[in-house]
NUNUDO-971389 format. One line per 10 residues: number of its first residue (from 1); their letters; for each residue x, y, z of C-alpha. Coordinates in steps of 0.2 Angstrom, whole numbers, plus 5000, padded with zeros to 4 digits. Each point is the difference from the previous one (the first is absolute). Example, Ala and Ser with C-alpha at 12.3 -4.5 7.8 and 13.67 -1.06 7.14 Angstrom:
BEGIN
1	AS	5062:4978:5039  5006:5017:4997
***
This chain:
BEGIN
1	XXXXXXXXXX	5252:6061:5424  5014:5000:5013  5017:5009:5002  5015:5000:5010  5008:5016:5008  5017:4999:5010  5006:5016:5007  5017:5003:5008  5001:4983:5007  5014:4995:5012
11	XXXXXXXXXX	5003:4983:5007  5015:4995:5012  5007:4983:5003  5000:4993:5018  5018:5004:5002  4996:5018:4996  5006:5001:4982  4989:5009:4988  4993:4988:4986  4988:5012:4992
21	XXXXXXXXXX	5002:5019:5000  4988:5013:4993  4992:4988:4988  4986:5008:4990  4990:4993:4985  4982:4997:4993  4993:4986:4991  4985:5007:4990  4983:4991:4997  5001:4985:4989
31	XXXXXXXXXX	5019:5000:4998  5011:4986:5000  5016:5005:5008  5016:4991:5003  5011:5002:5016  5018:4995:4996  5016:5002:5009  5015:4991:5008  4998:4985:5011  4999:5007:5018
41	XXXXXXXXXX	4995:5018:4994  4983:5000:5009  4988:4995:4987  4990:4987:5010  5001:5012:5016  4993:5013:4989  4984:4989:4995  4999:4995:5018  4999:5018:5005  4987:5004:4987
51	XXXXXXXXXX	4989:4985:5005  5001:5005:5019  5009:4985:5005  5014:5012:5006  4999:5017:5007  5011:5014:4992  5011:5011:5011  4996:5015:4990  4988:5004:4986  4983:4994:4995
61	XXXXXXXXXX	4992:4987:4988  4983:5002:4992  4991:4986:4991  4984:5003:4991  4989:4985:4998  5002:4982:5007  5017:4993:5002  5005:4982:4995  5017:4994:5004  5011:4986:4994
71	XXXXXXXXXX	5014:4997:5012  5017:4994:4995  4999:4983:5008  4986:4994:4988  5008:4985:4989  5010:4993:5015  4986:4995:5012  5004:4984:5008  4990:5000:5016  4983:4993:5005
81	XXXXXXXXXX	4989:5013:4991  4986:4994:4988  4995:5008:4984  4985:5009:5009  5013:5006:5013  5010:5008:4986  4986:5008:4991  4993:5007:5017  5017:5007:5003  4999:5012:4985
91	XXXXXXXXXX	4982:5004:5002  4992:5016:5007  5003:5003:5019  4981:4998:5003  5000:4983:4991  5016:4995:5009  4992:5004:5017  4984:4991:4996  5010:4984:4994  5009:5000:5017
101	XXXXXXXXXX	4984:5001:5009  4992:4986:4990  5015:4989:5004  5000:5004:5018  4981:4996:5001  5002:4983:4990  5015:4995:5012  4989:5005:5016  4985:4990:4994  5011:4985:4997
111	XXXXXXXXXX	5006:5001:5018  4984:5004:5009  4984:4998:4990  4988:5010:5010  4987:5013:4996  5012:5015:5003  5012:4992:4988  4987:4997:4987  4994:5018:5002  5018:5007:4998
121	XXXXXXXXXX	5003:4989:4985  4983:5007:4992  5005:5018:5004  5018:4997:4992  4991:4993:4984  4988:5015:5000  5016:5012:5002  5009:4990:4986  4985:5004:4988  4999:5018:5005
131	XXXXXXXXXX	5019:5002:4997  4998:4993:4982  5007:4983:5004  4990:4991:4989  5003:5012:4985  5018:4998:5004  4998:4981:4998  4993:5002:4982  5015:5010:4996  5011:4987:5008
141	XXXXXXXXXX	4992:4987:4990  5005:5009:4984  5017:5001:5007  5003:4982:5004  4993:4995:4984  5011:5011:4990  5016:4997:5010  4998:4982:5005  4987:4992:4989  4988:4996:5014
151	XXXXXXXXXX	4985:5009:5008  5002:5008:5017  4989:4987:5008  5013:4987:4996  5016:5010:5002  4996:5010:5016  5007:4987:5012  5015:4996:4990  5017:5003:5009  5009:5015:4992
161	XXXXXXXXXX	5016:4991:5002  4995:4988:4987  4999:5014:4987  5014:5005:4989  5007:5017:5003  4993:5006:4983  4982:4993:5005  5001:5010:5016  5005:5015:4992  4986:4998:4986
171	XXXXXXXXXX	4987:4996:5013  5003:5016:5010  5002:5011:4985  4983:4993:4993  4992:5005:5017  5007:5017:5000  4997:5005:4982  4983:4993:5001  4995:5007:5017  4992:5016:5004
181	XXXXXXXXXX	5016:5010:5006  5004:5015:4989  5019:5001:5005  5012:4985:4999  5017:4999:5008  5009:4985:4992  5017:4995:5007  5010:4990:4987  4984:4993:4992  5010:4992:4985
191	XXXXXXXXXX	5011:4989:5011  4997:4981:4999  4989:5003:4984  5005:4991:4985  5000:5010:4983  4982:4996:4996  4996:5007:5017  5010:5015:4998  4991:5004:4983  4983:4998:5009
201	XXXXXXXXXX	5006:5012:5013  5005:5013:4987  4984:4998:4991  4990:5003:5017  5010:5014:5005  4997:5008:4983  4981:4997:5001  4996:5004:5018  4992:5016:5004  5007:4999:5018
211	XXXXXXXXXX	5015:5010:5006  5015:4989:5002  5016:5003:5008  5012:4985:4998  5018:4995:5004  5009:4990:4987  5017:4997:4993  4994:4991:4984  5006:5012:4986  4987:4992:4987
221	XXXXXXXXXX	4985:5003:5012  5006:5018:5004  5002:5003:4981  4983:4993:4996  4989:5005:5016  5007:5015:5009  4993:5017:4994  5012:5010:5012  5015:4995:5010  5003:5005:5018
231	XXXXXXXXXX	5019:4996:5004  5005:4999:5019  5018:5006:5000  5011:4999:5016  5009:5016:5005  5011:5006:5014  4985:5005:5010  4989:4985:4996  4991:4995:4984  4990:5013:4990
241	XXXXXXXXXX	4989:4996:4985  5001:5006:4982  4985:5000:4989  5002:4996:4982  4984:5005:4991  5004:4989:4984  5001:4981:4999  5014:4989:5002  5007:5002:4983  5006:5017:5003
251	XXXXXXXXXX	5004:4997:5019  5018:4997:4999  5005:5014:4988  4989:5012:5011  5009:4994:5016  5017:5002:4991  4996:5018:4996  4993:5003:5017  5017:4995:5008  5009:5011:4987
261	XXXXXXXXXX	4990:5015:5006  5005:4996:5017  5018:5001:4995  4998:5016:4990  4992:5009:5015  5013:4995:5012  5013:5005:4987  4992:5017:4998  4999:5002:5019  5018:4996:5002
271	XXXXXXXXXX	5005:5013:4987  4990:5013:5008  5006:4996:5017  5019:5001:4994  4996:5017:4992  4993:5007:5016  5014:4994:5010  5013:5007:4988  4990:5017:5000  5001:5001:5019
281	XXXXXXXXXX	5019:4995:5000  5003:5013:4987  4990:5014:5009  5008:4996:5017  5018:5002:4992  4995:5016:4992  4991:5007:5015  5016:4998:5010  5007:5015:4990  4983:5009:4995
291	XXXXXXXXXX	4988:5004:5014  4987:5004:4987  4998:4982:4995  4994:4995:5019  4982:5001:4995  5002:4990:4984  5009:4986:5010  4987:4999:5013  4986:4999:4986  5010:4986:4992
301	XXXXXXXXXX	5003:4990:5017  4981:5002:5003  4996:4992:4983  5013:4986:5003  4992:4997:5017  4982:4999:4993  5006:4989:4985  5008:4988:5012  4986:5000:5012  4987:4995:4986
311	XXXXXXXXXX	5012:4986:4996  5003:4991:4984  4986:4992:4990  4992:4984:5005  5012:4985:5001  4996:4987:4986  4993:4983:5004  5013:4987:5002  5002:4990:4984  5003:4982:5002
321	XXXXXXXXXX	5017:4993:4994  4999:4982:4998  5015:4992:4992  4998:4980:4997  5016:4993:4994  4995:4984:4994  5016:4992:4992  4997:4982:4995  5013:4990:4991  5004:4990:4985
331	XXXXXXXXXX	4992:4982:5000  4998:4986:4987  4990:5004:4984  4985:4990:5007  4995:5008:5017  4984:4989:5002  4995:4984:4992  4983:4991:5003  4995:4983:4991  4983:4994:5003
341	XXXXXXXXXX	4998:5010:5016  4984:4998:5009  4995:5008:5016  4988:4987:5008  4982:5006:4999  5005:5017:4992  5006:4999:4983  5002:4988:4986  5018:4994:4994  5010:5013:4991
351	XXXXXXXXXX	5017:5003:4993  5009:5016:5002  5018:5007:4996  5005:5017:5007  5017:5007:4995  5012:5011:5008  4996:5018:5001  4981:4998:4996  4986:5009:5009  4985:4988:5001
361	XXXXXXXXXX	4984:5006:5008  4989:4986:5007  4982:5005:4998  4983:4992:5004  4985:5001:5011  5001:4997:5019  5003:4982:5005  5006:4994:4983  5017:4994:5007  5012:5015:4997
371	XXXXXXXXXX	5006:5003:5017  5003:4980:5002  5010:5000:4984  5012:5013:5007  5001:4992:5017  5005:4984:4992  5014:5008:4990  5006:5008:5016  5002:4983:5008  4983:4999:5009
381	XXXXXXXXXX	4991:4984:5003  4986:5000:4987  4992:4984:4995  5004:4997:4981  5004:4988:4987  5011:5001:4985  5017:5009:5001  5008:5017:5002  5017:5007:5002  5010:5016:5002
391	XXXXXXXXXX	5015:5003:4989  5018:5001:5005  5004:5014:5012  4982:5004:5002  4997:5007:5018  4981:5003:5003  4994:5014:5010  4982:4998:5005  4989:5015:5005  4984:4993:5009
401	XXXXXXXXXX	4984:5009:4997  4994:4997:5018  5017:5007:5007  5000:4984:5011  5017:4999:5007  5000:4992:5017  5019:5001:5000  4999:5019:5001  4986:5001:5013  5006:5009:5015
411	XXXXXXXXXX	5016:5006:4993  5004:5018:4996  5006:5005:4982  5017:5005:5006  5002:4984:5009  4995:4990:4985  5012:5009:4988  5015:5002:5012  5000:4982:5005  4997:4992:4983
421	XXXXXXXXXX	5004:5011:4986  5010:5016:5005  5018:5001:5005  4996:5013:5014  4987:5012:5007  5004:5014:4988  4998:4988:4984  4983:4995:5007  4994:5017:5003  5006:5006:4983
431	XXXXXXXXXX	4990:4985:4992  4984:5005:5010  5003:5018:4995  5000:4996:4981  4983:4992:5003  4993:5014:5011  4999:4987:5015  5014:5009:5011  4986:5007:5012  4993:4982:5002
441	XXXXXXXXXX	5018:4993:5004  4996:4996:5018  4982:4993:4996  4995:4982:4999  4996:4994:4983  4982:4996:5005  4997:5018:5005  5003:5007:4983  4987:5005:4988  4996:4988:4985
451	XXXXXXXXXX	5010:5012:4989  5015:5001:5011  5000:4981:5002  5000:4999:4981  5014:5012:4998  5010:4990:5013  4997:4984:4992  5007:5007:4984  5015:5006:5009  5003:4983:5007
461	XXXXXXXXXX	4999:4993:4982  5013:5013:4994  5012:4996:5014  4998:4981:4998  5007:5001:4982  4986:4991:4992  5002:4997:4981  4981:4996:4997  4987:5010:5008  4983:4991:5004
471	XXXXXXXXXX	4989:5014:5005  4982:4997:5006  4989:5016:4998  5016:5011:5005  4990:5017:4997  4985:4995:5010  5004:5011:5015  5013:5012:4992  4996:5019:4998  5002:5007:4983
481	XXXXXXXXXX	5019:5006:5002  5005:4982:5007  4991:4991:4986  5009:5011:4987  5016:4998:5009  4997:4981:4999  4997:5001:4981  5016:5010:4998  5010:4987:5011  4993:4986:4989
491	XXXXXXXXXX	5005:5009:4984  5019:5000:5006  4999:4982:5007  5012:4988:4992  4990:4985:5003  4983:4991:4997  4984:5006:5007  4983:4990:5002  4986:5011:5008  4982:4995:5005
501	XXXXXXXXXX	4991:5017:4998  4982:5007:4998  5008:5018:4998  4997:5004:4982  5012:5015:5000  5014:4989:5006  4996:4986:4989  5003:5010:4984  5018:5001:5005  5002:4981:4997
511	XXXXXXXXXX	5004:4992:4983  4992:4983:5002  4984:4995:5007  4994:4983:5007  4981:4999:5003  4994:4987:5014  4983:4997:4995  4985:4995:5011  4998:4984:4988  5017:4994:5007
521	XXXXXXXXXX	5010:5004:4984  5015:5010:4999  5003:5010:4984  5011:5014:4994  4992:5015:4993  5006:5015:4991  4994:5014:5012  4995:5002:5018  4983:4991:5002  4993:4992:5016
531	XXXXXXXXX	4984:4990:4993  4997:4988:4987  4986:5010:4992  5011:5013:4995  5012:4988:4992  4986:4993:4990  4994:5017:4994  5018:5005:4996  5001:4985:4988
***
């Protein structure tokens, strides 16, 4: 069984700023541990340090057992790689090197088919066998059959870009969980998975005997699969970590109590500091008239100096303070009306009325037409028949799951707000500060992290005065505090909300649920469900 030990890790950004400072923790054998924290706090960097992709500027990392890594990009691969390439990329280093040698030998023999090329190819195949390549292919056959429904022989040359994000994730997870490595580092393994996929992941994490350290913002996954929480918390001298030995159910209360202890220690230090300064001042005044108090004054001054040299207790981590002021506005009674609406090739005709102020969660498996439906209501060009209309004074605001905003590319956040939404620079900076984006004010939109882009999209919806929010997976990249800030903002929002989501925690805050079925039917259900099988069982 494997384990991970990080001791006093430090890492500096290229501009010299300290990102991680004195980070220490241990992930024990067979544990499933979640790594959480604010967007940009250093979670992915920490995984890259553990994997050896980055070198720390201080401290050490020890990994016991073979190491398997799921990088953050999985789910968005759109290049020329094949399924075989993707599986090889997460295989053990020896298998990866042997695969590269086989590919090079095959290319060489295609160019010059002489005896030397044939001998090199034969040697590459022998090395592939010795590295365990054929055993890996047996495992990959199980992986493609489970994730894609076809054997490896048929799937291996398929282009990865033809797979959905969920299929890419499932394929890599199958390979790592079935593979020989004892330690797994998983960066956002639940992103792109639909709810049945997330349930499958929870079950595998609970069943596996491997040691798993995973980054996630999915509160349901954290509650169901994390035995321990490691929280990466930004501080004045860089991010540190705090380890909560319990599960996610007790994490928030324990963190609140931790911050209260920081405040109590600082209060006691300030009180003691004030007493020592008062004692020195009193003795100084008395010593001016009584030479016998000189030694007591000197002793008190020494105590004060040593107390101040030791310094106050550790500064608490900086808590996020995100304030989303989604206002909305009064509209007609019927906010959305659909009559015989059919999205071509995706769903059968359906009728729908959504009334002012309702919170409607749009649920269903990947590819069932949910995102197309929201895009149609936002005024997008979506092939359809039947009728739909928005009510009086309904101003739709669309949050796109892909964060695809070509009109924002190349422009800084400050420029976007100042020229289009804010009356002056101060107002723009104030709005960015409420969303904890003021430090990114001069950064282009495309350079932000996924979570930062999501927060900025929500800010634009707020400033645009939308009276109906059409949200497509709004919590997908948000950190825990941002997701909770969004829920609080929606509770205070005076308008109508339709949200596509696979976030089970988030979905429970809605009061109506539309299920887009794989059979093309749209039906209303009484609770958050994402597949027809559960609807049938509920009946």
